[in-house]
N, CA, C and O of each residue as an XYZ file, in Angstrom:
464
protein
N       0.843     -1.180      0.000
C       0.000      0.000      0.000
C       0.887      1.241      0.000
O       1.811      1.348      0.806
N       0.610      2.160     -0.887
C       1.389      3.384     -1.008
C       0.657      4.504     -0.292
O      -0.532      4.730     -0.518
N       1.375      5.202      0.569
C       0.775      6.321      1.287
C       0.744      7.553      0.399
O       1.651      7.758     -0.408
N      -0.292      8.377      0.539
C      -0.292      9.644     -0.186
C       0.863     10.516      0.305
O       1.258     10.411      1.466
N       1.403     11.363     -0.546
C       2.555     12.167     -0.137
C       2.263     13.098      1.026
O       3.184     13.473      1.752
N       1.010     13.481      1.225
C       0.682     14.410      2.297
C       0.789     13.767      3.679
O       0.965     14.471      4.673
N       0.685     12.443      3.752
C       0.746     11.778      5.042
C       2.051     11.034      5.236
O       2.130     10.125      6.063
N       3.076     11.409      4.485
C       4.390     10.793      4.640
C       4.968     11.206      5.992
O       4.674     12.295      6.485
N       5.787     10.346      6.593
C       6.388     10.708      7.880
C       7.195     11.994      7.761
O       7.908     12.202      6.780
N       7.078     12.857      8.771
C       7.764     14.138      8.747
C       8.643     14.273      9.977
O       8.421     13.632     11.004
N       9.628     15.110      9.844
C      10.444     15.441     11.004
C       9.840     16.691     11.624
O       9.704     17.717     10.957
N       9.478     16.609     12.896
C       8.863     17.727     13.588
C       9.772     18.228     14.694
O      10.527     17.461     15.290
N       9.692     19.507     14.957
C      10.380     20.073     16.102
C       9.484     19.847     17.315
O       8.632     20.679     17.627
N       9.676     18.733     17.991
C       8.805     18.332     19.091
C       8.930     19.280     20.282
O       8.031     19.321     21.122
N      10.005     20.031     20.375
C      10.218     20.913     21.512
C       9.143     21.963     21.687
O       8.891     22.394     22.812
N       8.497     22.391     20.604
C       7.494     23.444     20.711
C       6.087     22.904     20.940
O       5.159     23.688     21.140
N       5.906     21.579     20.914
C       4.585     20.990     21.079
C       4.448     20.333     22.445
O       5.429     19.890     23.042
N       3.199     20.279     22.930
C       2.931     19.740     24.253
C       2.602     18.257     24.189
O       3.172     17.459     24.934
N       1.674     17.880     23.293
C       1.272     16.486     23.185
C       0.847     16.170     21.753
O       0.909     17.029     20.873
N       0.422     14.949     21.534
C       0.080     14.486     20.189
C      -1.083     15.274     19.597
O      -1.102     15.533     18.393
N      -2.044     15.655     20.420
C      -3.203     16.390     19.935
C      -2.793     17.748     19.355
O      -3.350     18.193     18.351
N      -1.830     18.390     19.983
C      -1.366     19.684     19.504
C      -0.617     19.513     18.186
O      -0.745     20.350     17.292
N       0.155     18.449     18.053
C       0.864     18.172     16.800
C      -0.141     17.946     15.681
O       0.009     18.489     14.586
N      -1.167     17.146     15.953
C      -2.190     16.867     14.945
C      -2.932     18.145     14.556
O      -3.213     18.366     13.378
N      -3.246     18.981     15.537
C      -3.946     20.222     15.255
C      -3.076     21.152     14.412
O      -3.582     21.830     13.518
N      -1.780     21.188     14.689
C      -0.868     22.008     13.895
C      -0.825     21.513     12.448
O      -0.796     22.319     11.518
N      -0.821     20.189     12.255
C      -0.835     19.615     10.910
C      -2.123     20.005     10.182
O      -2.093     20.348      9.000
N      -3.248     19.951     10.890
C      -4.530     20.330     10.283
C      -4.533     21.794      9.865
O      -5.056     22.139      8.805
N      -3.951     22.654     10.694
C      -3.891     24.073     10.360
C      -3.031     24.311      9.116
O      -3.376     25.141      8.274
N      -1.916     23.591      8.996
C      -1.065     23.734      7.813
C      -1.782     23.257      6.556
O      -1.679     23.891      5.505
N      -2.503     22.150      6.654
C      -3.280     21.644      5.518
C      -4.346     22.644      5.118
O      -4.536     22.911      3.931
N      -5.045     23.200      6.103
C      -6.095     24.165      5.815
C      -5.537     25.361      5.061
O      -6.136     25.806      4.082
N      -4.394     25.893      5.503
C      -3.794     27.039      4.832
C      -3.365     26.700      3.408
O      -3.471     27.534      2.509
N      -2.884     25.484      3.206
C      -2.419     25.068      1.893
C      -3.569     24.974      0.887
O      -3.403     25.341     -0.276
N      -4.727     24.487      1.324
C      -5.847     24.237      0.424
C      -6.952     25.291      0.489
O      -7.961     25.161     -0.204
N      -6.782     26.324      1.300
C      -7.868     27.283      1.517
C      -8.296     27.995      0.232
O      -9.493     28.101     -0.034
N      -7.356     28.479     -0.561
C      -7.700     29.209     -1.790
C      -8.450     28.310     -2.773
O      -9.422     28.734     -3.400
N      -7.992     27.070     -2.900
C      -8.643     26.133     -3.814
C     -10.066     25.811     -3.346
O     -10.987     25.735     -4.159
N     -10.241     25.624     -2.046
C     -11.569     25.346     -1.501
C     -12.519     26.519     -1.751
O     -13.674     26.322     -2.129
N     -12.022     27.743     -1.536
C     -12.864     28.923     -1.738
C     -13.280     29.053     -3.202
O     -14.424     29.401     -3.495
N     -12.354     28.773     -4.118
C     -12.672     28.855     -5.545
C     -13.746     27.827     -5.920
O     -14.694     28.145     -6.638
N     -13.591     26.599     -5.430
C     -14.574     25.563     -5.735
C     -15.938     25.896     -5.133
O     -16.966     25.667     -5.772
N     -15.959     26.423     -3.935
C     -17.228     26.783     -3.304
C     -17.914     27.920     -4.065
O     -19.140     27.956     -4.166
N     -17.113     28.849     -4.601
C     -17.672     29.935     -5.400
C     -18.302     29.385     -6.679
O     -19.379     29.825     -7.081
N     -17.638     28.431     -7.313
C     -18.172     27.815     -8.537
C     -19.480     27.078     -8.226
O     -20.443     27.169     -8.988
N     -19.510     26.353     -7.114
C     -20.700     25.581     -6.746
C     -21.893     26.498     -6.510
O     -23.014     26.148     -6.879
N     -21.680     27.656     -5.908
C     -22.781     28.568     -5.581
C     -23.217     29.440     -6.759
O     -24.284     30.052     -6.714
N     -22.395     29.500     -7.814
C     -22.715     30.345     -8.958
C     -23.786     29.664     -9.815
O     -23.505     28.677    -10.496
N     -24.996     30.185     -9.780
C     -26.118     29.559    -10.496
C     -26.108     29.847    -11.992
O     -26.863     29.223    -12.738
N     -25.268     30.779    -12.448
C     -25.216     31.081    -13.879
C     -24.401     30.045    -14.650
O     -24.500     29.962    -15.874
N     -23.599     29.260    -13.940
C     -22.811     28.217    -14.601
C     -23.675     26.995    -14.898
O     -24.765     26.837    -14.348
N     -23.167     26.137    -15.775
C     -23.921     24.930    -16.126
C     -23.948     23.963    -14.945
O     -23.013     23.934    -14.145
N     -25.005     23.178    -14.834
C     -25.083     22.209    -13.726
C     -23.933     21.197    -13.742
O     -23.489     20.742    -12.688
N     -23.461     20.852    -14.921
C     -22.354     19.892    -15.018
C     -21.074     20.465    -14.399
O     -20.372     19.769    -13.665
N     -20.776     21.725    -14.695
C     -19.592     22.379    -14.130
C     -19.693     22.453    -12.610
O     -18.721     22.198    -11.898
N     -20.876     22.804    -12.127
C     -21.068     22.900    -10.683
C     -20.944     21.530    -10.015
O     -20.394     21.420     -8.918
N     -21.453     20.487    -10.673
C     -21.361     19.130    -10.119
C     -19.906     18.657    -10.091
O     -19.488     18.003     -9.136
N     -19.134     18.983    -11.129
C     -17.711     18.606    -11.152
C     -16.954     19.316    -10.036
O     -16.091     18.724     -9.388
N     -17.281     20.587     -9.816
C     -16.631     21.332     -8.737
C     -16.979     20.724     -7.381
O     -16.130     20.644     -6.493
N     -18.230     20.298     -7.225
C     -18.637     19.677     -5.962
C     -17.911     18.352     -5.746
O     -17.521     18.027     -4.624
N     -17.734     17.593     -6.818
C     -17.005     16.331     -6.722
C     -15.547     16.567     -6.331
O     -14.993     15.840     -5.506
N     -14.934     17.580     -6.924
C     -13.543     17.912     -6.576
C     -13.444     18.344     -5.117
O     -12.485     18.003     -4.424
N     -14.439     19.092     -4.657
C     -14.425     19.558     -3.268
C     -14.536     18.396     -2.294
O     -13.868     18.389     -1.261
N     -15.375     17.412     -2.611
C     -15.529     16.270     -1.708
C     -14.316     15.354     -1.728
O     -14.104     14.596     -0.781
N     -13.519     15.407     -2.782
C     -12.342     14.541     -2.874
C     -11.083     15.176     -2.294
O     -10.017     14.559     -2.313
N     -11.189     16.388     -1.785
C     -10.034     17.035     -1.163
C      -9.738     16.351      0.171
O     -10.624     15.727      0.754
N      -8.497     16.463      0.661
C      -8.156     15.816      1.931
C      -9.039     16.286      3.087
O      -9.478     17.436      3.122
N      -9.286     15.396      4.013
C     -10.141     15.703      5.156
C      -9.561     16.839      5.994
O     -10.303     17.693      6.478
N      -8.255     16.854      6.165
C      -7.633     17.877      7.008
C      -7.702     19.265      6.396
O      -7.361     20.240      7.065
N      -8.131     19.384      5.152
C      -8.215     20.710      4.536
C      -9.520     21.417      4.901
O      -9.719     22.567      4.511
N     -10.401     20.764      5.629
C     -11.677     21.361      6.024
C     -11.490     22.245      7.264
O     -10.775     21.869      8.192
N     -12.125     23.403      7.277
C     -11.965     24.284      8.436
C     -12.584     23.715      9.711
O     -12.181     24.096     10.810
N     -13.557     22.809      9.583
C     -14.191     22.252     10.776
C     -13.282     21.265     11.503
O     -13.580     20.876     12.632
N     -12.198     20.861     10.887
C     -11.272     19.930     11.523
C     -10.393     20.622     12.562
O      -9.851     19.972     13.457
N     -10.255     21.937     12.440
C      -9.370     22.685     13.338
C     -10.081     22.916     14.665
O     -11.260     23.269     14.700
N      -9.353     22.712     15.746
C      -9.907     22.913     17.077
C      -8.992     23.857     17.842
O      -7.769     23.725     17.795
N      -9.593     24.813     18.548
C      -8.793     25.719     19.371
C      -8.202     24.939     20.531
O      -8.907     24.205     21.224
N      -6.915     25.101     20.735
C      -6.230     24.414     21.826
C      -5.390     25.400     22.614
O      -4.916     26.407     22.089
N      -5.219     25.084     23.883
C      -4.411     25.908     24.773
C      -2.942     25.829     24.351
O      -2.422     24.741     24.102
N      -2.278     26.981     24.273
C      -0.874     27.000     23.889
C       0.029     26.415     24.967
O       1.105     25.894     24.672
N      -0.414     26.502     26.211
C       0.432     26.046     27.316
C       0.231     24.565     27.601
O       1.204     23.818     27.712
N      -1.021     24.133     27.720
C      -1.278     22.760     28.130
C      -1.829     21.849     27.055
O      -1.873     20.635     27.251
N      -2.255     22.397     25.914
C      -2.810     21.569     24.858
C      -4.255     21.160     25.085
O      -4.785     20.328     24.350
N      -4.896     21.731     26.087
C      -6.287     21.408     26.412
C      -7.206     21.881     25.297
O      -7.006     22.961     24.742
N      -8.215     21.077     24.966
C      -9.125     21.416     23.882
C     -10.456     21.974     24.343
O     -11.280     22.369     23.518
N     -10.676     22.012     25.640
C     -11.951     22.517     26.159
C     -11.716     23.752     27.014
O     -10.680     23.890     27.664
N     -12.686     24.635     27.001
C     -12.608     25.838     27.826
C     -11.489     26.761     27.405
O     -10.819     27.345     28.256
N     -11.271     26.905     26.106
C     -10.188     27.743     25.604
C     -10.727     29.130     25.295
O     -11.713     29.270     24.571
N     -10.077     30.164     25.847
C     -10.451     31.542     25.556
C      -9.768     31.957     24.264
O      -8.541     31.915     24.166
N     -10.553     32.356     23.274
C     -10.008     32.653     21.945
C      -9.004     33.797     21.951
O      -7.972     33.729     21.283
N      -9.311     34.853     22.712
C      -8.457     36.034     22.699
C      -7.038     35.742     23.183
O      -6.080     36.354     22.711
N      -6.907     34.817     24.114
C      -5.611     34.528     24.704
C      -5.049     33.171     24.297
O      -3.891     32.871     24.589
N      -5.850     32.350     23.629
C      -5.459     31.001     23.216
C      -4.964     30.181     24.403
O      -3.959     29.474     24.320
N      -5.698     30.295     25.510
C      -5.366     29.565     26.729
C      -6.627     28.989     27.337
O      -7.723     29.524     27.173
N      -6.444     27.874     28.051
C      -7.572     27.304     28.780
C      -7.908     28.214     29.960
O      -7.093     29.045     30.362
N      -9.096     28.054     30.504
C      -9.531     28.901     31.611
C      -8.564     28.814     32.786
O      -8.221     29.822     33.404
N      -8.136     27.601     33.077
C      -7.242     27.401     34.222
C      -5.909     28.108     34.008
O      -5.442     28.840     34.881
N      -5.293     27.886     32.839
C      -4.001     28.518     32.565
C      -4.128     30.032     32.458
O      -3.211     30.759     32.839
N      -5.258     30.513     31.942
C      -5.487     31.957     31.887
C      -5.494     32.540     33.293
O      -4.883     33.578     33.549
N      -6.188     31.867     34.197
C      -6.276     32.364     35.573
C      -4.907     32.392     36.241
O      -4.557     33.366     36.908
N      -4.139     31.332     36.061
C      -2.796     31.263     36.656
C      -1.912     32.385     36.108
O      -1.232     33.072     36.871
N      -1.924     32.569     34.783
C      -1.084     33.595     34.158
C      -1.539     35.001     34.539
O      -0.706     35.883     34.744
N      -2.850     35.221     34.636
C      -3.369     36.545     34.991
C      -3.006     36.896     36.433
O      -2.598     38.024     36.711
N      -3.150     35.945     37.346
C      -2.822     36.220     38.745
C      -1.326     36.436     38.936
O      -0.909     37.160     39.840
N      -0.516     35.805     38.079
C       0.937     35.997     38.157
C       1.361     37.317     37.513
O       2.508     37.738     37.660
N       0.432     37.975     36.796
C       0.749     39.250     36.163
C       1.449     39.108     34.827
O       2.092     40.051     34.367
N       1.338     37.948     34.192
C       2.022     37.710     32.925
C       1.223     38.153     31.707
O       1.748     38.139     30.593
N      -0.035     38.546     31.893
C      -0.872     38.980     30.778
C      -1.092     40.485     30.879
O      -1.808     40.939     31.772
N      -0.493     41.267     29.986
C      -0.640     42.721     30.084
C      -2.089     43.157     29.825
O      -2.750     42.657     28.915
N      -2.555     44.087     30.636
C      -3.905     44.617     30.468
C      -4.985     43.807     31.144
O      -6.158     44.169     31.045
N      -4.646     42.726     31.827
C      -5.628     41.889     32.492
C      -5.512     42.111     33.991
O      -4.437     41.965     34.573
N      -6.644     42.468     34.614
C      -6.672     42.670     36.061
C      -7.808     41.862     36.646
O      -8.790     41.569     35.963
N      -7.675     41.506     37.895
C      -8.758     40.808     38.576
C      -9.891     41.803     38.827
O      -9.675     42.935     39.261
N     -11.115     41.334     38.535
C     -12.269     42.229     38.667
C     -12.554     42.522     40.131
O     -12.445     41.646     40.988
N     -12.922     43.777     40.404
C     -13.369     44.152     41.742
C     -14.367     45.289     41.578
O     -14.085     46.294     40.926
N     -15.522     45.115     42.171
C     -16.542     46.159     42.080
C     -17.325     46.265     43.353
O     -18.228     47.096     43.455
């Protein structure tokens, strides 16, 4: 069995990653960036009602045959510090727990504990 070239073994700088989930998410993000323009073009062709139905159907077939990792729904927000996939604050790219620890330590500029 021959593997597709996109899933060939790669050398990764493991030092910057926390766990396997973060590595996989990084791979998905790279795939998404690589195929984003092509996906947008195909989606534009599919939605254009002035084109022939055959052209639109061919574009839809090409879109469904693209790699799974090129879909934007495959990407999941993960914490930069711990790799957690739940409770991630988008603005800081951190989980709630790590955000609280960093904010109380004063490592996040402009963030203060609320008091009223």
